[in-house]
N, CA, C, O and the ligand as a Tripos MOL2 file, in Angstrom:
@<TRIPOS>MOLECULE
protein
  281   279    71     0     0
PROTEIN
NO_CHARGES

@<TRIPOS>ATOM
      1 N          43.4590   40.6200   47.6100 N.3       1 MET1
      2 CA         44.4640   39.8560   48.3540 C.3       1 MET1
      3 C          45.6510   40.7380   48.7040 C.2       1 MET1
      4 O          46.0210   41.6430   47.9570 O.2       1 MET1
      5 N          46.2170   40.4600   49.8180 N.am      2 PHE2
      6 CA         47.3950   41.2080   50.2560 C.3       2 PHE2
      7 C          48.5810   40.2650   50.3630 C.2       2 PHE2
      8 O          48.6110   39.3690   51.2070 O.2       2 PHE2
      9 N          49.5330   40.4770   49.5130 N.am      3 PHE3
     10 CA         50.7020   39.5920   49.5060 C.3       3 PHE3
     11 C          51.8690   40.2390   50.2230 C.2       3 PHE3
     12 O          52.0870   41.4480   50.1370 O.2       3 PHE3
     13 N          52.5900   39.4290   50.9130 N.am      4 ARG4
     14 CA         53.7790   39.9470   51.6030 C.3       4 ARG4
     15 C          55.0230   39.4380   50.8940 C.2       4 ARG4
     16 O          55.4950   38.3290   51.1440 O.2       4 ARG4
     17 N          55.5270   40.2510   50.0270 N.am      5 TRP5
     18 CA         56.7070   39.8440   49.2560 C.3       5 TRP5
     19 C          57.9990   40.0610   50.0160 C.2       5 TRP5
     20 O          59.0900   39.8150   49.5020 O.2       5 TRP5
     21 N          57.8620   40.5220   51.2350 N.am      6 ARG6
     22 CA         59.0780   40.8130   51.9990 C.3       6 ARG6
     23 C          59.6990   39.5480   52.5790 C.2       6 ARG6
     24 O          60.8500   39.5680   53.0170 O.2       6 ARG6
     25 N          58.9540   38.4580   52.5860 N.am      7 SER7
     26 CA         59.5020   37.2360   53.1580 C.3       7 SER7
     27 C          60.7740   36.8410   52.4250 C.2       7 SER7
     28 O          60.7870   36.7360   51.1980 O.2       7 SER7
     29 N          61.8220   36.6290   53.1680 N.am      8 GLY8
     30 CA         63.0790   36.2880   52.5340 C.3       8 GLY8
     31 C          63.9060   37.5120   52.2710 C.2       8 GLY8
     32 O          64.8520   37.8000   53.0050 O.2       8 GLY8
     33 N          63.5640   38.2320   51.2380 N.am      9 GLY9
     34 CA         64.3400   39.4100   50.9020 C.3       9 GLY9
     35 C          65.7570   39.0200   50.5460 C.2       9 GLY9
     36 O          65.9830   38.0500   49.8230 O.2       9 GLY9
     37 N          66.6980   39.7720   51.0530 N.am     10 SER10
     38 CA         68.0980   39.4850   50.7420 C.3      10 SER10
     39 C          68.7200   38.5730   51.7920 C.2      10 SER10
     40 O          69.8970   38.2270   51.6960 O.2      10 SER10
     41 N          67.9370   38.1840   52.7900 N.am     11 GLU11
     42 CA         68.4850   37.3540   53.8460 C.3      11 GLU11
     43 C          68.7450   35.9380   53.3500 C.2      11 GLU11
     44 O          67.8550   35.2800   52.8110 O.2      11 GLU11
     45 N          69.9460   35.4940   53.5380 N.am     12 VAL12
     46 CA         70.3160   34.1570   53.0980 C.3      12 VAL12
     47 C          70.1690   33.1860   54.2660 C.2      12 VAL12
     48 O          70.7010   33.4190   55.3510 O.2      12 VAL12
     49 N          69.4480   32.1050   54.0330 N.am     13 THR13
     50 CA         69.2620   31.1280   55.1010 C.3      13 THR13
     51 C          69.7870   29.7570   54.6980 C.2      13 THR13
     52 O          69.5960   28.7740   55.4150 O.2      13 THR13
     53 N          70.4510   29.6990   53.5450 N.am     14 THR14
     54 CA         71.0360   28.4430   53.1000 C.3      14 THR14
     55 C          72.5490   28.5500   53.1480 C.2      14 THR14
     56 O          73.1540   29.3950   52.4880 O.2      14 THR14
     57 N          73.1430   27.6800   53.9390 N.am     15 CYS15
     58 CA         74.5920   27.7140   54.0740 C.3      15 CYS15
     59 C          75.2580   27.2720   52.7780 C.2      15 CYS15
     60 O          74.8610   26.2810   52.1660 O.2      15 CYS15
     61 N          76.2710   28.0170   52.3730 N.am     16 ALA16
     62 CA         76.9610   27.7250   51.1170 C.3      16 ALA16
     63 C          78.2280   26.9080   51.3440 C.2      16 ALA16
     64 O          78.9750   26.6380   50.4040 O.2      16 ALA16
     65 N          78.4640   26.5210   52.5780 N.am     17 CYS17
     66 CA         79.7020   25.8190   52.9070 C.3      17 CYS17
     67 C          79.5690   24.3100   52.7370 C.2      17 CYS17
     68 O          78.4640   23.7760   52.6450 O.2      17 CYS17
     69 N          80.6960   23.6430   52.6990 N.am     18 THR18
     70 CA         80.7380   22.1860   52.6550 C.3      18 THR18
     71 C          81.6920   21.6960   53.7270 C.2      18 THR18
     72 O          82.8810   22.0030   53.6400 O.2      18 THR18
     73 N          81.2500   20.9570   54.7300 N.am     19 PRO19
     74 CA         79.8200   20.6490   54.9430 C.3      19 PRO19
     75 C          79.0640   21.8780   55.4230 C.2      19 PRO19
     76 O          79.6560   22.8950   55.7840 O.2      19 PRO19
     77 N          77.7490   21.7600   55.4170 N.am     20 GLU20
     78 CA         76.9420   22.8940   55.8470 C.3      20 GLU20
     79 C          77.1300   23.1860   57.3230 C.2      20 GLU20
     80 O          77.3710   22.2840   58.1250 O.2      20 GLU20
     81 N          77.0190   24.4380   57.6640 N.am     21 TRP21
     82 CA         77.0960   24.9120   59.0420 C.3      21 TRP21
     83 C          78.3320   24.3960   59.7690 C.2      21 TRP21
     84 O          78.2180   23.7150   60.7880 O.2      21 TRP21
     85 N          79.5070   24.7200   59.2480 N.am     22 PRO22
     86 CA         80.7430   24.2940   59.9080 C.3      22 PRO22
     87 C          80.8860   24.8990   61.2950 C.2      22 PRO22
     88 O          81.5030   24.3060   62.1790 O.2      22 PRO22
     89 N          80.3270   26.0550   61.4760 N.am     23 GLU23
     90 CA         80.3550   26.6820   62.7940 C.3      23 GLU23
     91 C          79.2620   27.7310   62.8680 C.2      23 GLU23
     92 O          78.9170   28.3810   61.8810 O.2      23 GLU23
     93 N          78.7320   27.8700   64.0690 N.am     24 LEU24
     94 CA         77.6830   28.8690   64.2760 C.3      24 LEU24
     95 C          78.2230   29.9730   65.1700 C.2      24 LEU24
     96 O          78.9300   29.7060   66.1420 O.2      24 LEU24
     97 N          77.8950   31.1820   64.8450 N.am     25 VAL25
     98 CA         78.3170   32.3100   65.6650 C.3      25 VAL25
     99 C          77.1230   33.2260   65.9060 C.2      25 VAL25
    100 O          76.2050   33.3100   65.0900 O.2      25 VAL25
    101 N          77.1590   33.8990   67.0310 N.am     26 SER26
    102 CA         76.1250   34.8650   67.3460 C.3      26 SER26
    103 C          76.7620   36.0060   68.1090 C.2      26 SER26
    104 O          77.9800   36.0560   68.2820 O.2      26 SER26
    105 N          75.9360   36.9070   68.5570 N.am     27 SER27
    106 CA         76.4470   38.0520   69.2980 C.3      27 SER27
    107 C          75.6340   38.2170   70.5700 C.2      27 SER27
    108 O          74.4040   38.2450   70.5390 O.2      27 SER27
    109 N          76.3320   38.3250   71.6810 N.am     28 LEU28
    110 CA         75.6720   38.4900   72.9720 C.3      28 LEU28
    111 C          76.2760   39.7110   73.6740 C.2      28 LEU28
    112 O          77.4500   39.7160   74.0430 O.2      28 LEU28
    113 N          75.4600   40.7270   73.8470 N.am     29 ASP29
    114 CA         75.9400   41.9700   74.4570 C.3      29 ASP29
    115 C          77.1420   42.5350   73.7140 C.2      29 ASP29
    116 O          78.0550   43.0970   74.3190 O.2      29 ASP29
    117 N          77.1280   42.3810   72.4080 N.am     30 GLY30
    118 CA         78.2020   42.9210   71.6050 C.3      30 GLY30
    119 C          79.4270   42.0450   71.4990 C.2      30 GLY30
    120 O          80.3910   42.3830   70.8120 O.2      30 GLY30
    121 N          79.3860   40.9040   72.1910 N.am     31 HIS31
    122 CA         80.5250   39.9930   72.1460 C.3      31 HIS31
    123 C          80.1730   38.7780   71.2890 C.2      31 HIS31
    124 O          79.0720   38.2370   71.3920 O.2      31 HIS31
    125 N          81.1030   38.3580   70.4520 N.am     32 PRO32
    126 CA         80.8440   37.1720   69.6470 C.3      32 PRO32
    127 C          80.8020   35.9210   70.5270 C.2      32 PRO32
    128 O          81.6320   35.7440   71.4180 O.2      32 PRO32
    129 N          79.8420   35.0770   70.2640 N.am     33 VAL33
    130 CA         79.7480   33.8090   70.9860 C.3      33 VAL33
    131 C          79.5890   32.6780   69.9800 C.2      33 VAL33
    132 O          79.0490   32.8630   68.8900 O.2      33 VAL33
    133 N          80.0670   31.5130   70.3690 N.am     34 ARG34
    134 CA         79.9460   30.3630   69.4880 C.3      34 ARG34
    135 C          78.6640   29.6090   69.8210 C.2      34 ARG34
    136 O          78.2400   29.5570   70.9750 O.2      34 ARG34
    137 N          78.0620   29.0320   68.8010 N.am     35 GLY35
    138 CA         76.8480   28.2650   69.0090 C.3      35 GLY35
    139 C          77.0190   26.8430   68.5340 C.2      35 GLY35
    140 O          77.8880   26.5460   67.7150 O.2      35 GLY35
    141 N          76.1900   25.9740   69.0520 N.am     36 VAL36
    142 CA         76.1910   24.5790   68.6080 C.3      36 VAL36
    143 C          74.7570   24.1990   68.2460 C.2      36 VAL36
    144 O          73.8180   24.6040   68.9310 O.2      36 VAL36
    145 N          74.5820   23.4240   67.1760 N.am     37 PRO37
    146 CA         73.2270   23.0090   66.7820 C.3      37 PRO37
    147 C          72.5550   22.2200   67.9060 C.2      37 PRO37
    148 O          73.1930   21.4240   68.5950 O.2      37 PRO37
    149 N          71.2800   22.4540   68.0720 N.am     38 SER38
    150 CA         70.5120   21.7650   69.0990 C.3      38 SER38
    151 C          69.2310   21.2250   68.4560 C.2      38 SER38
    152 O          68.2160   21.9170   68.3890 O.2      38 SER38
    153 N          69.3000   19.9780   67.9850 N.am     39 PRO39
    154 CA         68.1670   19.4010   67.2390 C.3      39 PRO39
    155 C          66.8540   19.4410   68.0150 C.2      39 PRO39
    156 O          65.7800   19.4900   67.4160 O.2      39 PRO39
    157 N          66.9370   19.4190   69.3340 N.am     40 GLY40
    158 CA         65.7190   19.4260   70.1360 C.3      40 GLY40
    159 C          65.0850   20.7980   70.2800 C.2      40 GLY40
    160 O          64.0310   20.9380   70.9000 O.2      40 GLY40
    161 N          65.7290   21.8140   69.7040 N.am     41 GLY41
    162 CA         65.1970   23.1700   69.8140 C.3      41 GLY41
    163 C          66.2020   24.0760   70.4780 C.2      41 GLY41
    164 O          67.1180   23.6170   71.1610 O.2      41 GLY41
    165 N          66.0260   25.3620   70.2730 N.am     42 SER42
    166 CA         66.9570   26.3240   70.8410 C.3      42 SER42
    167 C          66.8880   26.3250   72.3620 C.2      42 SER42
    168 O          65.8450   26.0410   72.9520 O.2      42 SER42
    169 N          67.9960   26.6440   72.9730 N.am     43 SER43
    170 CA         68.0690   26.6900   74.4320 C.3      43 SER43
    171 C          67.2100   27.8320   74.9700 C.2      43 SER43
    172 O          66.9360   28.7930   74.2500 O.2      43 SER43
    173 N          66.7820   27.7360   76.2300 N.am     44 PRO44
    174 CA         65.9800   28.8150   76.8350 C.3      44 PRO44
    175 C          66.6710   30.1620   76.7480 C.2      44 PRO44
    176 O          66.0200   31.1910   76.5690 O.2      44 PRO44
    177 N          67.9840   30.1570   76.8730 N.am     45 MET45
    178 CA         68.7350   31.4060   76.8080 C.3      45 MET45
    179 C          68.6260   32.0470   75.4270 C.2      45 MET45
    180 O          68.4420   33.2580   75.3000 O.2      45 MET45
    181 N          68.7420   31.2190   74.4070 N.am     46 VAL46
    182 CA         68.6340   31.7220   73.0380 C.3      46 VAL46
    183 C          67.2500   32.2990   72.7920 C.2      46 VAL46
    184 O          67.1040   33.3750   72.2120 O.2      46 VAL46
    185 N          66.2330   31.5670   73.2410 N.am     47 LEU47
    186 CA         64.8600   32.0110   73.0240 C.3      47 LEU47
    187 C          64.5550   33.2750   73.8280 C.2      47 LEU47
    188 O          63.9050   34.2000   73.3400 O.2      47 LEU47
    189 N          65.0360   33.2910   75.0580 N.am     48 MET48
    190 CA         64.7330   34.4210   75.9380 C.3      48 MET48
    191 C          65.3650   35.7120   75.4200 C.2      48 MET48
    192 O          64.7580   36.7820   75.4780 O.2      48 MET48
    193 N          66.5880   35.5940   74.9160 N.am     49 LEU49
    194 CA         67.3050   36.7740   74.4470 C.3      49 LEU49
    195 C          67.0600   37.0600   72.9790 C.2      49 LEU49
    196 O          67.4680   38.1020   72.4660 O.2      49 LEU49
    197 N          66.3850   36.1230   72.2920 N.am     50 GLY50
    198 CA         66.1160   36.3260   70.8810 C.3      50 GLY50
    199 C          67.3770   36.3430   70.0460 C.2      50 GLY50
    200 O          67.4780   37.0910   69.0740 O.2      50 GLY50
    201 N          68.3410   35.5150   70.4250 N.am     51 LEU51
    202 CA         69.6180   35.4940   69.7140 C.3      51 LEU51
    203 C          69.4650   34.8590   68.3350 C.2      51 LEU51
    204 O          68.6400   33.9690   68.1300 O.2      51 LEU51
    205 N          70.2670   35.3300   67.4100 N.am     52 VAL52
    206 CA         70.2610   34.8130   66.0460 C.3      52 VAL52
    207 C          71.6360   34.2650   65.7290 C.2      52 VAL52
    208 O          72.6410   34.9570   65.8930 O.2      52 VAL52
    209 N          71.6840   33.0250   65.2770 N.am     53 ALA53
    210 CA         72.9570   32.4180   64.9040 C.3      53 ALA53
    211 C          73.1410   32.4750   63.3990 C.2      53 ALA53
    212 O          72.1940   32.3060   62.6310 O.2      53 ALA53
    213 N          74.3780   32.7170   62.9940 N.am     54 VAL54
    214 CA         74.6940   32.7040   61.5700 C.3      54 VAL54
    215 C          75.9080   31.8120   61.3510 C.2      54 VAL54
    216 O          76.6590   31.5170   62.2810 O.2      54 VAL54
    217 N          76.0840   31.3930   60.1110 N.am     55 CYS55
    218 CA         77.2600   30.6000   59.7760 C.3      55 CYS55
    219 C          78.5060   31.4620   59.9570 C.2      55 CYS55
    220 O          78.5440   32.6160   59.5300 O.2      55 CYS55
    221 N          79.5250   30.8850   60.5970 N.am     56 GLY56
    222 CA         80.7340   31.6430   60.8490 C.3      56 GLY56
    223 C          81.5520   31.9160   59.5980 C.2      56 GLY56
    224 O          82.4740   32.7300   59.6270 O.2      56 GLY56
    225 N          81.2300   31.2510   58.5090 N.am     57 ARG57
    226 CA         82.0040   31.4270   57.2660 C.3      57 ARG57
    227 C          81.2520   32.2090   56.1980 C.2      57 ARG57
    228 O          81.7880   33.1520   55.6150 O.2      57 ARG57
    229 N          79.9930   31.8070   55.9410 N.am     58 CYS58
    230 CA         79.2770   32.4790   54.8490 C.3      58 CYS58
    231 C          78.2060   33.4290   55.3650 C.2      58 CYS58
    232 O          77.5740   34.1400   54.5840 O.2      58 CYS58
    233 N          77.9970   33.4420   56.6970 N.am     59 ALA59
    234 CA         77.0670   34.3800   57.3310 C.3      59 ALA59
    235 C          75.6070   34.1210   57.0140 C.2      59 ALA59
    236 O          74.7720   35.0040   57.2070 O.2      59 ALA59
    237 N          75.2810   32.9290   56.5290 N.am     60 ALA60
    238 CA         73.8720   32.5920   56.3220 C.3      60 ALA60
    239 C          73.2000   32.4500   57.6830 C.2      60 ALA60
    240 O          73.8190   32.0210   58.6560 O.2      60 ALA60
    241 N          71.9450   32.8130   57.7310 N.am     61 ARG61
    242 CA         71.2270   32.7400   59.0090 C.3      61 ARG61
    243 C          70.7950   31.3000   59.2930 C.2      61 ARG61
    244 O          70.1820   30.6400   58.4540 O.2      61 ARG61
    245 N          71.1290   30.8390   60.4810 N.am     62 TYR62
    246 CA         70.7630   29.4770   60.8770 C.3      62 TYR62
    247 C          69.3550   29.4860   61.4460 C.2      62 TYR62
    248 O          69.0710   30.2110   62.4000 O.2      62 TYR62
    249 N          68.4790   28.6850   60.8660 N.am     63 ARG63
    250 CA         67.0760   28.7260   61.2750 C.3      63 ARG63
    251 C          66.6970   27.5570   62.1700 C.2      63 ARG63
    252 O          65.5650   27.4820   62.6480 O.2      63 ARG63
    253 N          67.6210   26.6570   62.3970 N.am     64 GLY64
    254 CA         67.3210   25.5330   63.2760 C.3      64 GLY64
    255 C          67.5590   25.8850   64.7230 C.2      64 GLY64
    256 O          67.9700   26.9990   65.0500 O.2      64 GLY64
    257 N          67.2950   24.9230   65.5890 N.am     65 GLY65
    258 CA         67.5450   25.1540   67.0100 C.3      65 GLY65
    259 C          69.0330   25.1280   67.3030 C.2      65 GLY65
    260 O          69.7900   24.3930   66.6690 O.2      65 GLY65
    261 N          69.4420   25.9240   68.2570 N.am     66 TRP66
    262 CA         70.8530   25.9570   68.6140 C.3      66 TRP66
    263 C          70.9840   26.4540   70.0510 C.2      66 TRP66
    264 O          70.0310   26.9470   70.6540 O.2      66 TRP66
    265 N          72.1790   26.3070   70.5680 N.am     67 ALA67
    266 CA         72.4510   26.7500   71.9370 C.3      67 ALA67
    267 C          73.8180   27.4060   71.9730 C.2      67 ALA67
    268 O          74.6910   27.0910   71.1640 O.2      67 ALA67
    269 N          73.9960   28.3120   72.9070 N.am     68 VAL68
    270 CA         75.2940   28.9610   73.0690 C.3      68 VAL68
    271 C          76.2850   27.9340   73.6020 C.2      68 VAL68
    272 O          75.9940   27.2170   74.5600 O.2      68 VAL68
    273 N          77.4480   27.8680   72.9790 N.am     69 ALA69
    274 CA         78.4200   26.8290   73.3240 C.3      69 ALA69
    275 C          79.1610   27.1160   74.6130 C.2      69 ALA69
    276 O          79.6030   26.1920   75.2960 O.2      69 ALA69
    277 N          79.2990   28.3700   74.9470 N.am     70 ASP70
    278 CA         80.1000   28.7070   76.1350 C.3      70 ASP70
    279 C          79.4930   28.1620   77.4140 C.2      70 ASP70
    280 O          80.0490   28.3620   78.4940 O.2      70 ASP70
    281 ZN         78.1860   28.6100   55.6820 Zn       71 ZN71
@<TRIPOS>BOND
     1     1     2 1
     2     2     3 1
     3     3     4 2
     4     3     5 am
     5     5     6 1
     6     6     7 1
     7     7     8 2
     8     7     9 am
     9     9    10 1
    10    10    11 1
    11    11    12 2
    12    11    13 am
    13    13    14 1
    14    14    15 1
    15    15    16 2
    16    15    17 am
    17    17    18 1
    18    18    19 1
    19    19    20 2
    20    19    21 am
    21    21    22 1
    22    22    23 1
    23    23    24 2
    24    23    25 am
    25    25    26 1
    26    26    27 1
    27    27    28 2
    28    27    29 am
    29    29    30 1
    30    30    31 1
    31    31    32 2
    32    31    33 am
    33    33    34 1
    34    34    35 1
    35    35    36 2
    36    35    37 am
    37    37    38 1
    38    38    39 1
    39    39    40 2
    40    39    41 am
    41    41    42 1
    42    42    43 1
    43    43    44 2
    44    43    45 am
    45    45    46 1
    46    46    47 1
    47    47    48 2
    48    47    49 am
    49    49    50 1
    50    50    51 1
    51    51    52 2
    52    51    53 am
    53    53    54 1
    54    54    55 1
    55    55    56 2
    56    55    57 am
    57    57    58 1
    58    58    59 1
    59    59    60 2
    60    59    61 am
    61    61    62 1
    62    62    63 1
    63    63    64 2
    64    63    65 am
    65    65    66 1
    66    66    67 1
    67    67    68 2
    68    67    69 am
    69    69    70 1
    70    70    71 1
    71    71    72 2
    72    71    73 am
    73    73    74 1
    74    74    75 1
    75    75    76 2
    76    75    77 am
    77    77    78 1
    78    78    79 1
    79    79    80 2
    80    79    81 am
    81    81    82 1
    82    82    83 1
    83    83    84 2
    84    83    85 am
    85    85    86 1
    86    86    87 1
    87    87    88 2
    88    87    89 am
    89    89    90 1
    90    90    91 1
    91    91    92 2
    92    91    93 am
    93    93    94 1
    94    94    95 1
    95    95    96 2
    96    95    97 am
    97    97    98 1
    98    98    99 1
    99    99   100 2
   100    99   101 am
   101   101   102 1
   102   102   103 1
   103   103   104 2
   104   103   105 am
   105   105   106 1
   106   106   107 1
   107   107   108 2
   108   107   109 am
   109   109   110 1
   110   110   111 1
   111   111   112 2
   112   111   113 am
   113   113   114 1
   114   114   115 1
   115   115   116 2
   116   115   117 am
   117   117   118 1
   118   118   119 1
   119   119   120 2
   120   119   121 am
   121   121   122 1
   122   122   123 1
   123   123   124 2
   124   123   125 am
   125   125   126 1
   126   126   127 1
   127   127   128 2
   128   127   129 am
   129   129   130 1
   130   130   131 1
   131   131   132 2
   132   131   133 am
   133   133   134 1
   134   134   135 1
   135   135   136 2
   136   135   137 am
   137   137   138 1
   138   138   139 1
   139   139   140 2
   140   139   141 am
   141   141   142 1
   142   142   143 1
   143   143   144 2
   144   143   145 am
   145   145   146 1
   146   146   147 1
   147   147   148 2
   148   147   149 am
   149   149   150 1
   150   150   151 1
   151   151   152 2
   152   151   153 am
   153   153   154 1
   154   154   155 1
   155   155   156 2
   156   155   157 am
   157   157   158 1
   158   158   159 1
   159   159   160 2
   160   159   161 am
   161   161   162 1
   162   162   163 1
   163   163   164 2
   164   163   165 am
   165   165   166 1
   166   166   167 1
   167   167   168 2
   168   167   169 am
   169   169   170 1
   170   170   171 1
   171   171   172 2
   172   171   173 am
   173   173   174 1
   174   174   175 1
   175   175   176 2
   176   175   177 am
   177   177   178 1
   178   178   179 1
   179   179   180 2
   180   179   181 am
   181   181   182 1
   182   182   183 1
   183   183   184 2
   184   183   185 am
   185   185   186 1
   186   186   187 1
   187   187   188 2
   188   187   189 am
   189   189   190 1
   190   190   191 1
   191   191   192 2
   192   191   193 am
   193   193   194 1
   194   194   195 1
   195   195   196 2
   196   195   197 am
   197   197   198 1
   198   198   199 1
   199   199   200 2
   200   199   201 am
   201   201   202 1
   202   202   203 1
   203   203   204 2
   204   203   205 am
   205   205   206 1
   206   206   207 1
   207   207   208 2
   208   207   209 am
   209   209   210 1
   210   210   211 1
   211   211   212 2
   212   211   213 am
   213   213   214 1
   214   214   215 1
   215   215   216 2
   216   215   217 am
   217   217   218 1
   218   218   219 1
   219   219   220 2
   220   219   221 am
   221   221   222 1
   222   222   223 1
   223   223   224 2
   224   223   225 am
   225   225   226 1
   226   226   227 1
   227   227   228 2
   228   227   229 am
   229   229   230 1
   230   230   231 1
   231   231   232 2
   232   231   233 am
   233   233   234 1
   234   234   235 1
   235   235   236 2
   236   235   237 am
   237   237   238 1
   238   238   239 1
   239   239   240 2
   240   239   241 am
   241   241   242 1
   242   242   243 1
   243   243   244 2
   244   243   245 am
   245   245   246 1
   246   246   247 1
   247   247   248 2
   248   247   249 am
   249   249   250 1
   250   250   251 1
   251   251   252 2
   252   251   253 am
   253   253   254 1
   254   254   255 1
   255   255   256 2
   256   255   257 am
   257   257   258 1
   258   258   259 1
   259   259   260 2
   260   259   261 am
   261   261   262 1
   262   262   263 1
   263   263   264 2
   264   263   265 am
   265   265   266 1
   266   266   267 1
   267   267   268 2
   268   267   269 am
   269   269   270 1
   270   270   271 1
   271   271   272 2
   272   271   273 am
   273   273   274 1
   274   274   275 1
   275   275   276 2
   276   275   277 am
   277   277   278 1
   278   278   279 1
   279   279   280 2
@<TRIPOS>SUBSTRUCTURE
     1 MET1         2 RESIDUE 1 A MET
     2 PHE2         6 RESIDUE 1 A PHE
     3 PHE3        10 RESIDUE 1 A PHE
     4 ARG4        14 RESIDUE 1 A ARG
     5 TRP5        18 RESIDUE 1 A TRP
     6 ARG6        22 RESIDUE 1 A ARG
     7 SER7        26 RESIDUE 1 A SER
     8 GLY8        30 RESIDUE 1 A GLY
     9 GLY9        34 RESIDUE 1 A GLY
    10 SER10       38 RESIDUE 1 A SER
    11 GLU11       42 RESIDUE 1 A GLU
    12 VAL12       46 RESIDUE 1 A VAL
    13 THR13       50 RESIDUE 1 A THR
    14 THR14       54 RESIDUE 1 A THR
    15 CYS15       58 RESIDUE 1 A CYS
    16 ALA16       62 RESIDUE 1 A ALA
    17 CYS17       66 RESIDUE 1 A CYS
    18 THR18       70 RESIDUE 1 A THR
    19 PRO19       74 RESIDUE 1 A PRO
    20 GLU20       78 RESIDUE 1 A GLU
    21 TRP21       82 RESIDUE 1 A TRP
    22 PRO22       86 RESIDUE 1 A PRO
    23 GLU23       90 RESIDUE 1 A GLU
    24 LEU24       94 RESIDUE 1 A LEU
    25 VAL25       98 RESIDUE 1 A VAL
    26 SER26      102 RESIDUE 1 A SER
    27 SER27      106 RESIDUE 1 A SER
    28 LEU28      110 RESIDUE 1 A LEU
    29 ASP29      114 RESIDUE 1 A ASP
    30 GLY30      118 RESIDUE 1 A GLY
    31 HIS31      122 RESIDUE 1 A HIS
    32 PRO32      126 RESIDUE 1 A PRO
    33 VAL33      130 RESIDUE 1 A VAL
    34 ARG34      134 RESIDUE 1 A ARG
    35 GLY35      138 RESIDUE 1 A GLY
    36 VAL36      142 RESIDUE 1 A VAL
    37 PRO37      146 RESIDUE 1 A PRO
    38 SER38      150 RESIDUE 1 A SER
    39 PRO39      154 RESIDUE 1 A PRO
    40 GLY40      158 RESIDUE 1 A GLY
    41 GLY41      162 RESIDUE 1 A GLY
    42 SER42      166 RESIDUE 1 A SER
    43 SER43      170 RESIDUE 1 A SER
    44 PRO44      174 RESIDUE 1 A PRO
    45 MET45      178 RESIDUE 1 A MET
    46 VAL46      182 RESIDUE 1 A VAL
    47 LEU47      186 RESIDUE 1 A LEU
    48 MET48      190 RESIDUE 1 A MET
    49 LEU49      194 RESIDUE 1 A LEU
    50 GLY50      198 RESIDUE 1 A GLY
    51 LEU51      202 RESIDUE 1 A LEU
    52 VAL52      206 RESIDUE 1 A VAL
    53 ALA53      210 RESIDUE 1 A ALA
    54 VAL54      214 RESIDUE 1 A VAL
    55 CYS55      218 RESIDUE 1 A CYS
    56 GLY56      222 RESIDUE 1 A GLY
    57 ARG57      226 RESIDUE 1 A ARG
    58 CYS58      230 RESIDUE 1 A CYS
    59 ALA59      234 RESIDUE 1 A ALA
    60 ALA60      238 RESIDUE 1 A ALA
    61 ARG61      242 RESIDUE 1 A ARG
    62 TYR62      246 RESIDUE 1 A TYR
    63 ARG63      250 RESIDUE 1 A ARG
    64 GLY64      254 RESIDUE 1 A GLY
    65 GLY65      258 RESIDUE 1 A GLY
    66 TRP66      262 RESIDUE 1 A TRP
    67 ALA67      266 RESIDUE 1 A ALA
    68 VAL68      270 RESIDUE 1 A VAL
    69 ALA69      274 RESIDUE 1 A ALA
    70 ASP70      278 RESIDUE 1 A ASP
    71 ZN71       281 GROUP 0 **** ****
């Protein structure tokens, strides 16, 4: 059997804030952008560019759908 123990690693995906995910931030062309949760799935722009959103306070990686707020 071949196990992949790399899943997870040091990457934090659980927000430590109260309430959770007070704000989402990402980076677009080197510029910080704000994100908003999108329960229906990430926006086409997010998917196309492969953007990653993190919590603006604890920097946990947001794994749900989201969209750029701007
Ligand atoms: Zn947080």
